[in-house]
Every structure is written in C-alpha cells, then in structure tokens.
FIVOKE-60134 format. One record per atom (N, C-alpha, C, CB): residue in three letters; residue number from 1; atom name; x, y, z. Coordinates in nm, 3 decimals. Glycine has a CB too. Example, Ala and Ser with C-alpha at 12.3 -4.5 7.8 and 13.67 -1.06 7.14 Angstrom:
<nodes>
residu / num / atome / xx / yy / zz
Ala / 1 / N / 1.319 / -0.569 / 0.780
Ala / 1 / CA / 1.230 / -0.450 / 0.780
Ala / 1 / C / 1.320 / -0.330 / 0.780
Ala / 1 / CB / 1.131 / -0.447 / 0.905
Ser / 2 / N / 1.285 / -0.225 / 0.708
Ser / 2 / CA / 1.367 / -0.106 / 0.714
Ser / 2 / C / 1.290 / 0.003 / 0.787
Ser / 2 / CB / 1.408 / -0.060 / 0.572
</nodes>
This chain:
<nodes>
residu / num / atome / xx / yy / zz
Unk / 1 / N / 1.825 / -0.233 / -0.222
Unk / 1 / CA / 1.818 / -0.108 / -0.229
Unk / 1 / C / 1.696 / -0.073 / -0.140
Unk / 1 / CB / 1.814 / -0.066 / -0.369
Unk / 2 / N / 1.675 / -0.007 / -0.070
Unk / 2 / CA / 1.579 / 0.011 / 0.038
Unk / 2 / C / 1.473 / 0.097 / -0.033
Unk / 2 / CB / 1.644 / 0.082 / 0.175
Unk / 3 / N / 1.357 / 0.117 / -0.014
Unk / 3 / CA / 1.223 / 0.157 / -0.092
Unk / 3 / C / 1.251 / 0.336 / -0.091
Unk / 3 / CB / 1.050 / 0.095 / 0.011
Unk / 4 / N / 1.302 / 0.390 / 0.041
Unk / 4 / CA / 1.340 / 0.517 / 0.053
Unk / 4 / C / 1.453 / 0.573 / -0.049
Unk / 4 / CB / 1.379 / 0.530 / 0.187
Unk / 5 / N / 1.542 / 0.489 / -0.054
Unk / 5 / CA / 1.652 / 0.526 / -0.192
Unk / 5 / C / 1.582 / 0.517 / -0.316
Unk / 5 / CB / 1.788 / 0.416 / -0.213
Unk / 6 / N / 1.533 / 0.422 / -0.349
Unk / 6 / CA / 1.417 / 0.427 / -0.466
Unk / 6 / C / 1.344 / 0.543 / -0.492
Unk / 6 / CB / 1.313 / 0.334 / -0.443
Unk / 7 / N / 1.285 / 0.584 / -0.415
Unk / 7 / CA / 1.182 / 0.682 / -0.427
Unk / 7 / C / 1.265 / 0.816 / -0.462
Unk / 7 / CB / 1.090 / 0.692 / -0.289
Unk / 8 / N / 1.383 / 0.836 / -0.379
Unk / 8 / CA / 1.456 / 0.923 / -0.398
Unk / 8 / C / 1.534 / 0.944 / -0.521
Unk / 8 / CB / 1.515 / 0.918 / -0.311
Unk / 9 / N / 1.581 / 0.809 / -0.582
Unk / 9 / CA / 1.632 / 0.816 / -0.721
Unk / 9 / C / 1.540 / 0.836 / -0.830
Unk / 9 / CB / 1.698 / 0.703 / -0.750
Unk / 10 / N / 1.398 / 0.775 / -0.791
Unk / 10 / CA / 1.308 / 0.844 / -0.875
Unk / 10 / C / 1.261 / 0.953 / -0.885
Unk / 10 / CB / 1.231 / 0.806 / -0.879
Unk / 11 / N / 1.284 / 1.038 / -0.790
Unk / 11 / CA / 1.234 / 1.196 / -0.791
Unk / 11 / C / 1.358 / 1.272 / -0.868
Unk / 11 / CB / 1.208 / 1.267 / -0.613
Unk / 12 / N / 1.510 / 1.214 / -0.860
Unk / 12 / CA / 1.565 / 1.298 / -0.905
Unk / 12 / C / 1.562 / 1.267 / -1.100
Unk / 12 / CB / 1.702 / 1.299 / -0.817
Unk / 13 / N / 1.533 / 1.152 / -1.108
Unk / 13 / CA / 1.501 / 1.103 / -1.261
Unk / 13 / C / 1.384 / 1.201 / -1.305
Unk / 13 / CB / 1.447 / 0.928 / -1.272
Unk / 14 / N / 1.277 / 1.203 / -1.255
Unk / 14 / CA / 1.167 / 1.287 / -1.272
Unk / 14 / C / 1.202 / 1.449 / -1.281
Unk / 14 / CB / 1.075 / 1.256 / -1.157
Unk / 15 / N / 1.234 / 1.478 / -1.154
Unk / 15 / CA / 1.323 / 1.635 / -1.192
Unk / 15 / C / 1.402 / 1.655 / -1.281
Unk / 15 / CB / 1.406 / 1.684 / -1.105
Unk / 16 / N / 1.482 / 1.583 / -1.314
Unk / 16 / CA / 1.577 / 1.618 / -1.437
Unk / 16 / C / 1.521 / 1.604 / -1.558
Unk / 16 / CB / 1.696 / 1.538 / -1.444
Unk / 17 / N / 1.425 / 1.490 / -1.590
Unk / 17 / CA / 1.340 / 1.499 / -1.707
Unk / 17 / C / 1.227 / 1.624 / -1.742
Unk / 17 / CB / 1.270 / 1.377 / -1.699
Unk / 18 / N / 1.176 / 1.668 / -1.608
Unk / 18 / CA / 1.104 / 1.786 / -1.617
Unk / 18 / C / 1.176 / 1.906 / -1.651
Unk / 18 / CB / 1.041 / 1.806 / -1.504
Unk / 19 / N / 1.311 / 1.904 / -1.617
Unk / 19 / CA / 1.403 / 2.042 / -1.618
Unk / 19 / C / 1.438 / 2.052 / -1.782
Unk / 19 / CB / 1.568 / 2.028 / -1.508
Unk / 20 / N / 1.470 / 1.915 / -1.822
Unk / 20 / CA / 1.503 / 1.908 / -1.975
Unk / 20 / C / 1.410 / 1.917 / -2.074
Unk / 20 / CB / 1.559 / 1.799 / -2.005
Unk / 21 / N / 1.302 / 1.889 / -2.009
Unk / 21 / CA / 1.185 / 1.903 / -2.132
Unk / 21 / C / 1.088 / 2.047 / -2.100
Unk / 21 / CB / 1.064 / 1.742 / -2.128
Unk / 22 / N / 1.114 / 2.124 / -1.988
Unk / 22 / CA / 1.053 / 2.241 / -1.923
Unk / 22 / C / 0.912 / 2.228 / -1.932
Unk / 22 / CB / 1.096 / 2.370 / -1.982
Unk / 23 / N / 0.911 / 2.121 / -1.811
Unk / 23 / CA / 0.777 / 2.082 / -1.791
Unk / 23 / C / 0.753 / 2.136 / -1.637
Unk / 23 / CB / 0.755 / 1.914 / -1.816
Unk / 24 / N / 0.693 / 2.216 / -1.618
Unk / 24 / CA / 0.636 / 2.294 / -1.452
Unk / 24 / C / 0.565 / 2.175 / -1.379
Unk / 24 / CB / 0.494 / 2.445 / -1.470
Unk / 25 / N / 0.553 / 2.205 / -1.275
Unk / 25 / CA / 0.491 / 2.110 / -1.162
Unk / 25 / C / 0.322 / 2.139 / -1.242
Unk / 25 / CB / 0.523 / 2.182 / -0.949
Unk / 26 / N / 0.301 / 2.261 / -1.258
Unk / 26 / CA / 0.131 / 2.281 / -1.267
Unk / 26 / C / 0.099 / 2.199 / -1.410
Unk / 26 / CB / 0.071 / 2.478 / -1.280
Unk / 27 / N / 0.207 / 2.208 / -1.468
Unk / 27 / CA / 0.171 / 2.136 / -1.634
Unk / 27 / C / 0.148 / 2.019 / -1.609
Unk / 27 / CB / 0.286 / 2.131 / -1.757
Unk / 28 / N / 0.243 / 1.938 / -1.530
Unk / 28 / CA / 0.239 / 1.793 / -1.480
Unk / 28 / C / 0.131 / 1.739 / -1.410
Unk / 28 / CB / 0.338 / 1.768 / -1.400
Unk / 29 / N / 0.091 / 1.845 / -1.328
Unk / 29 / CA / -0.041 / 1.797 / -1.260
Unk / 29 / C / -0.192 / 1.824 / -1.341
Unk / 29 / CB / -0.046 / 1.878 / -1.113
Unk / 30 / N / -0.124 / 1.918 / -1.413
Unk / 30 / CA / -0.297 / 1.903 / -1.512
Unk / 30 / C / -0.296 / 1.810 / -1.594
Unk / 30 / CB / -0.351 / 2.028 / -1.618
Unk / 31 / N / -0.167 / 1.766 / -1.688
Unk / 31 / CA / -0.152 / 1.631 / -1.741
Unk / 31 / C / -0.220 / 1.493 / -1.695
Unk / 31 / CB / -0.028 / 1.612 / -1.731
Unk / 32 / N / -0.204 / 1.504 / -1.556
Unk / 32 / CA / -0.233 / 1.387 / -1.500
Unk / 32 / C / -0.371 / 1.385 / -1.418
Unk / 32 / CB / -0.119 / 1.352 / -1.419
Unk / 33 / N / -0.428 / 1.500 / -1.400
Unk / 33 / CA / -0.557 / 1.543 / -1.333
Unk / 33 / C / -0.557 / 1.519 / -1.227
Unk / 33 / CB / -0.666 / 1.501 / -1.370
Unk / 34 / N / -0.475 / 1.599 / -1.144
Unk / 34 / CA / -0.436 / 1.617 / -1.013
Unk / 34 / C / -0.434 / 1.789 / -1.006
Unk / 34 / CB / -0.283 / 1.534 / -0.981
Unk / 35 / N / -0.451 / 1.863 / -0.867
Unk / 35 / CA / -0.433 / 1.965 / -0.805
Unk / 35 / C / -0.283 / 2.015 / -0.838
Unk / 35 / CB / -0.466 / 1.939 / -0.668
Unk / 36 / N / -0.227 / 2.124 / -0.831
Unk / 36 / CA / -0.094 / 2.148 / -0.849
Unk / 36 / C / -0.032 / 2.100 / -0.707
Unk / 36 / CB / -0.066 / 2.305 / -0.891
Unk / 37 / N / -0.118 / 2.158 / -0.603
Unk / 37 / CA / -0.070 / 2.120 / -0.465
Unk / 37 / C / -0.056 / 1.994 / -0.428
Unk / 37 / CB / -0.142 / 2.165 / -0.375
Unk / 38 / N / -0.154 / 1.919 / -0.477
Unk / 38 / CA / -0.111 / 1.755 / -0.457
Unk / 38 / C / 0.041 / 1.720 / -0.562
Unk / 38 / CB / -0.272 / 1.635 / -0.526
Unk / 39 / N / 0.052 / 1.760 / -0.648
Unk / 39 / CA / 0.139 / 1.720 / -0.730
Unk / 39 / C / 0.281 / 1.750 / -0.635
Unk / 39 / CB / 0.120 / 1.796 / -0.875
Unk / 40 / N / 0.310 / 1.850 / -0.611
Unk / 40 / CA / 0.391 / 1.916 / -0.517
Unk / 40 / C / 0.405 / 1.825 / -0.408
Unk / 40 / CB / 0.339 / 2.045 / -0.476
Unk / 41 / N / 0.319 / 1.829 / -0.318
Unk / 41 / CA / 0.309 / 1.709 / -0.220
Unk / 41 / C / 0.383 / 1.586 / -0.269
Unk / 41 / CB / 0.158 / 1.667 / -0.196
Unk / 42 / N / 0.341 / 1.524 / -0.352
Unk / 42 / CA / 0.400 / 1.412 / -0.415
Unk / 42 / C / 0.552 / 1.413 / -0.456
Unk / 42 / CB / 0.324 / 1.389 / -0.529
Unk / 43 / N / 0.577 / 1.505 / -0.512
Unk / 43 / CA / 0.714 / 1.519 / -0.552
Unk / 43 / C / 0.820 / 1.567 / -0.425
Unk / 43 / CB / 0.712 / 1.627 / -0.675
Unk / 44 / N / 0.743 / 1.623 / -0.328
Unk / 44 / CA / 0.841 / 1.662 / -0.210
Unk / 44 / C / 0.841 / 1.546 / -0.121
Unk / 44 / CB / 0.797 / 1.798 / -0.125
Unk / 45 / N / 0.766 / 1.500 / -0.126
Unk / 45 / CA / 0.743 / 1.329 / -0.045
Unk / 45 / C / 0.828 / 1.246 / -0.112
Unk / 45 / CB / 0.578 / 1.246 / -0.057
Unk / 46 / N / 0.859 / 1.239 / -0.239
Unk / 46 / CA / 0.944 / 1.168 / -0.312
Unk / 46 / C / 1.104 / 1.220 / -0.272
Unk / 46 / CB / 0.899 / 1.188 / -0.466
Unk / 47 / N / 1.118 / 1.324 / -0.278
Unk / 47 / CA / 1.244 / 1.400 / -0.247
Unk / 47 / C / 1.306 / 1.353 / -0.110
Unk / 47 / CB / 1.214 / 1.557 / -0.240
Unk / 48 / N / 1.189 / 1.327 / -0.014
Unk / 48 / CA / 1.230 / 1.278 / 0.123
Unk / 48 / C / 1.215 / 1.111 / 0.141
Unk / 48 / CB / 1.135 / 1.357 / 0.234
Unk / 49 / N / 1.204 / 1.066 / 0.028
Unk / 49 / CA / 1.204 / 0.966 / 0.040
Unk / 49 / C / 1.065 / 0.853 / 0.042
Unk / 49 / CB / 1.272 / 0.981 / 0.127
Unk / 50 / N / 0.943 / 0.922 / 0.036
Unk / 50 / CA / 0.838 / 0.851 / 0.070
Unk / 50 / C / 0.799 / 0.803 / -0.094
Unk / 50 / CB / 0.723 / 0.946 / 0.164
Unk / 51 / N / 0.774 / 0.680 / -0.100
Unk / 51 / CA / 0.718 / 0.621 / -0.251
Unk / 51 / C / 0.571 / 0.661 / -0.250
Unk / 51 / CB / 0.731 / 0.437 / -0.274
Unk / 52 / N / 0.524 / 0.713 / -0.372
Unk / 52 / CA / 0.393 / 0.756 / -0.392
Unk / 52 / C / 0.323 / 0.620 / -0.470
Unk / 52 / CB / 0.393 / 0.906 / -0.485
Unk / 53 / N / 0.193 / 0.608 / -0.479
Unk / 53 / CA / 0.144 / 0.495 / -0.524
Unk / 53 / C / 0.169 / 0.468 / -0.658
Unk / 53 / CB / 0.021 / 0.489 / -0.501
Unk / 54 / N / 0.165 / 0.338 / -0.705
Unk / 54 / CA / 0.196 / 0.309 / -0.846
Unk / 54 / C / 0.137 / 0.382 / -0.944
Unk / 54 / CB / 0.169 / 0.186 / -0.877
Unk / 55 / N / -0.040 / 0.383 / -0.906
Unk / 55 / CA / -0.086 / 0.453 / -0.970
Unk / 55 / C / -0.075 / 0.607 / -1.045
Unk / 55 / CB / -0.144 / 0.434 / -0.921
Unk / 56 / N / 0.022 / 0.688 / -0.958
Unk / 56 / CA / 0.036 / 0.811 / -0.975
Unk / 56 / C / 0.213 / 0.802 / -1.064
Unk / 56 / CB / 0.012 / 0.898 / -0.808
Unk / 57 / N / 0.289 / 0.696 / -1.020
Unk / 57 / CA / 0.412 / 0.671 / -1.077
Unk / 57 / C / 0.367 / 0.668 / -1.228
Unk / 57 / CB / 0.486 / 0.536 / -1.018
Unk / 58 / N / 0.277 / 0.579 / -1.252
Unk / 58 / CA / 0.264 / 0.534 / -1.377
Unk / 58 / C / 0.187 / 0.628 / -1.479
Unk / 58 / CB / 0.202 / 0.411 / -1.366
Unk / 59 / N / 0.108 / 0.716 / -1.424
Unk / 59 / CA / 0.074 / 0.874 / -1.468
Unk / 59 / C / 0.187 / 0.949 / -1.492
Unk / 59 / CB / -0.006 / 0.957 / -1.360
Unk / 60 / N / 0.280 / 0.974 / -1.409
Unk / 60 / CA / 0.392 / 1.078 / -1.416
Unk / 60 / C / 0.451 / 1.024 / -1.543
Unk / 60 / CB / 0.502 / 1.085 / -1.280
Unk / 61 / N / 0.504 / 0.880 / -1.511
Unk / 61 / CA / 0.572 / 0.827 / -1.659
Unk / 61 / C / 0.506 / 0.862 / -1.770
Unk / 61 / CB / 0.581 / 0.677 / -1.676
Unk / 62 / N / 0.369 / 0.817 / -1.808
Unk / 62 / CA / 0.335 / 0.884 / -1.936
Unk / 62 / C / 0.320 / 1.025 / -1.949
Unk / 62 / CB / 0.224 / 0.837 / -1.979
Unk / 63 / N / 0.297 / 1.086 / -1.840
Unk / 63 / CA / 0.312 / 1.228 / -1.854
Unk / 63 / C / 0.458 / 1.300 / -1.937
Unk / 63 / CB / 0.305 / 1.274 / -1.702
Unk / 64 / N / 0.559 / 1.222 / -1.871
Unk / 64 / CA / 0.678 / 1.317 / -1.899
Unk / 64 / C / 0.764 / 1.215 / -2.019
Unk / 64 / CB / 0.782 / 1.356 / -1.731
Unk / 65 / N / 0.671 / 1.098 / -2.070
Unk / 65 / CA / 0.723 / 1.052 / -2.176
Unk / 65 / C / 0.884 / 1.010 / -2.126
Unk / 65 / CB / 0.705 / 1.162 / -2.293
Unk / 66 / N / 0.896 / 0.934 / -2.027
Unk / 66 / CA / 1.025 / 0.885 / -1.961
Unk / 66 / C / 0.987 / 0.733 / -1.888
Unk / 66 / CB / 1.082 / 1.009 / -1.839
Unk / 67 / N / 1.038 / 0.667 / -1.905
Unk / 67 / CA / 1.019 / 0.524 / -1.848
Unk / 67 / C / 1.087 / 0.505 / -1.721
Unk / 67 / CB / 1.071 / 0.416 / -1.942
Unk / 68 / N / 1.008 / 0.489 / -1.619
Unk / 68 / CA / 1.028 / 0.503 / -1.473
Unk / 68 / C / 1.023 / 0.384 / -1.404
Unk / 68 / CB / 0.936 / 0.588 / -1.414
Unk / 69 / N / 0.908 / 0.276 / -1.473
Unk / 69 / CA / 0.905 / 0.160 / -1.443
Unk / 69 / C / 0.868 / 0.066 / -1.562
Unk / 69 / CB / 0.827 / 0.153 / -1.338
Unk / 70 / N / 0.949 / -0.047 / -1.556
Unk / 70 / CA / 0.952 / -0.125 / -1.670
Unk / 70 / C / 0.937 / -0.286 / -1.603
Unk / 70 / CB / 1.100 / -0.091 / -1.761
Unk / 71 / N / 0.888 / -0.356 / -1.677
Unk / 71 / CA / 0.897 / -0.514 / -1.651
Unk / 71 / C / 0.943 / -0.587 / -1.790
Unk / 71 / CB / 0.737 / -0.578 / -1.600
Unk / 72 / N / 1.032 / -0.680 / -1.725
Unk / 72 / CA / 1.053 / -0.777 / -1.828
Unk / 72 / C / 1.007 / -0.929 / -1.816
Unk / 72 / CB / 1.188 / -0.777 / -1.847
Unk / 73 / N / 0.917 / -0.969 / -1.921
Unk / 73 / CA / 0.862 / -1.089 / -1.887
Unk / 73 / C / 0.916 / -1.199 / -1.999
Unk / 73 / CB / 0.700 / -1.071 / -1.880
</nodes>
C-alpha cells in the first residue's frame, strides 16, 4: 500500500469519526492546540493523499479517541 493511499484512508477514518462524534474542525484544532486554518490544511492534504507528520496524527488520534496508529510488540 502506498503512502498516498494510506493518507486517504486515514482521512476517511478521521472524517467519519468526527461526523459520528459531531466534532467540528475548529473543535479538533482547539483540542490539539493549532489554528483552525492549519487543521483544515492538514485534513485537506490528507484527503488529497499527503501524509501529515506523526506528531499531528498522534494528537488527532488522542483528540478524537479513535485508534489510528497502533504498534504490536
């Protein structure tokens, strides 16, 4: 699976979770400590296939209480 495809699938999961939990983009931005415009940029880029940094993925994961990234040891 290519990185672009992974980014798009993560976007779909984040978007679905936000809709299900009724979390708006500005609320998510506030929860992770960034500006609303930057949050929108991250999500738009993901929708287009650009992977955000791990730092922001982990913050989004925590803010929406949905496992996006997990590791098995």
